[in-house]
C-alpha positions in Angstrom: 20.4 124.9 109.1 19.1 124.0 106.1 21.6 126.8 104.1 24.4 125.8 106.4 24.1 122.4 105.5 24.0 123.0 101.7 26.9 124.6 102.1 28.9 122.1 103.9 27.9 119.5 101.5 29.1 122.2 98.8 32.4 122.2 100.7 32.4 118.0 100.8 31.8 117.5 97.5 35.2 119.4 96.9 36.8 118.8 100.0 35.5 115.5 101.5 37.9 115.4 104.5 37.4 119.1 105.3 37.2 118.6 109.1 35.4 122.2 109.6 32.5 121.0 107.0 32.3 117.4 108.5 32.4 118.8 111.9 29.2 121.3 111.2 27.0 118.5 109.1 27.9 116.2 112.2 26.3 119.0 114.3 23.3 119.5 112.5 22.7 116.0 112.4 22.7 116.2 116.2 20.5 119.3 116.2 18.1 117.4 113.9 18.1 114.1 115.9 19.9 112.0 113.3 22.5 110.6 115.7 23.6 107.9 113.0 24.3 110.4 110.4 26.2 112.6 113.0 28.1 109.4 113.7 29.1 109.0 110.3 30.3 112.6 109.6 32.7 111.9 113.1 33.9 108.8 111.9 34.7 110.4 108.4 36.3 113.2 110.3 38.6 110.7 112.3 39.5 109.0 109.4 41.0 112.5 108.1 42.3 113.1 111.1 43.0 110.5 114.0 43.9 113.1 116.6 40.5 114.8 116.3 39.5 114.9 119.8 36.1 116.5 119.5 35.2 113.5 116.8 36.5 110.9 119.3 34.6 112.7 122.5 31.3 112.4 120.5 32.0 109.2 119.1 32.6 107.9 122.9 29.6 109.8 124.0 27.4 108.1 121.7 29.1 104.9 122.2 28.1 105.9 125.8 24.5 104.4 125.4 25.7 100.7 124.3 28.4 100.2 127.3 28.8 103.1 129.7 31.4 102.1 131.8 33.6 101.6 128.6 32.7 105.2 127.5 33.4 106.8 130.9 36.9 105.0 131.1 37.8 106.6 127.5 36.3 110.0 128.5 38.6 109.7 131.8 41.5 108.7 129.9 40.8 111.8 127.5 40.8 114.2 129.9 43.9 113.0 132.0 46.0 114.3 129.3 43.7 117.2 128.9 41.8 118.0 131.7 40.0 121.0 130.8 38.6 119.9 127.7 35.4 121.1 127.4 33.3 118.8 125.3 34.6 115.7 127.0 33.8 116.8 130.1 30.4 117.8 129.0 29.8 114.4 127.4 31.1 113.2 130.6 28.4 115.0 132.7 25.6 113.2 130.1 26.8 110.3 130.7 27.0 110.2 134.7 23.6 112.0 134.3 21.9 109.2 132.3 23.2 106.9 135.4 21.9 109.5 137.7 25.4 110.1 139.2 24.0 113.5 139.9 27.3 114.9 141.8 29.7 113.5 139.3 27.5 115.0 136.6 27.7 118.7 138.4 31.5 118.4 138.4 31.9 117.5 135.3 29.7 120.2 133.8 31.0 122.7 136.1 34.5 121.9 134.3 32.8 122.2 131.1 31.2 125.6 132.1 35.1 126.7 133.3 36.2 126.2 130.1 33.1 127.4 127.8 30.9 129.6 129.9 28.9 130.9 127.5 27.5 127.5 126.5 23.4 127.5 126.8 23.5 123.9 126.7 26.3 123.4 129.3 24.7 126.0 131.7 21.5 124.0 131.4 22.7 121.1 132.4 24.7 122.1 135.4 21.3 123.8 136.4 19.5 120.5 135.8 22.4 118.5 137.6 22.2 121.0 140.7 18.2 121.2 140.6 18.3 117.1 141.0 21.0 117.6 144.0 18.4 120.0 145.6 20.2 123.4 145.5 17.4 125.4 144.3 19.4 128.7 144.5 22.0 127.9 142.6 20.2 125.4 139.7 17.9 128.6 139.3 21.1 130.9 138.8 22.8 128.7 136.4 18.8 128.2 134.5 19.0 132.2 134.4 22.3 132.3 132.7 21.5 129.3 130.2 18.4 131.5 129.3 20.6 134.7 128.6 23.2 132.8 126.5 20.4 131.0 124.5 19.5 134.6 123.4 22.6 134.8 121.4 23.7 131.2 120.6 21.6 128.1 119.4 20.4 125.9 122.7 18.9 122.3 122.6 17.0 122.8 125.5 12.9 124.2 125.5 13.2 127.9 126.7 9.8 127.8 127.7 10.2 125.0 130.1 13.5 126.2 131.6 11.3 129.7 132.3 8.6 127.4 133.8 11.0 125.7 136.1 13.1 128.9 136.9 9.6 130.6 138.3 8.9 127.2 140.5 12.4 127.6 141.7 12.1 131.3 142.9 8.9 130.9 144.6 
């Protein structure tokens, strides 16, 4: 992340409205637990391109901590125009999960998975929602897929904890 951050900062010094660099810095900030910094990069991305759906989705998701009903409404509006929008479904699923609305979370995560089947975090969240619904066999299947996907892509979850949970489900 350090090398990527330096590279993105170099790009932004020359091109302050470069969406790839702004998205990259936002993603790094999120991985490092710096939500405020990520929000600032996404706000800058929206200033550069007001139609930037990724920035809109993540800012709505961050807003969901403050006003979940408004965030849910805004995400549903976006999804009414683009129902297969992966990140909007992922953020909506996370919003439902924080409210323990597991059936709705599972449905949103499954739509995100349909759009991006190799994303380990989507697979993990789908598994958690199925686990919460007490669908152990299906949850185990998606936990296995999440671990497999995490071998080739960065993942936000703790692989060891997932392996332990998977072991519990399989016995």
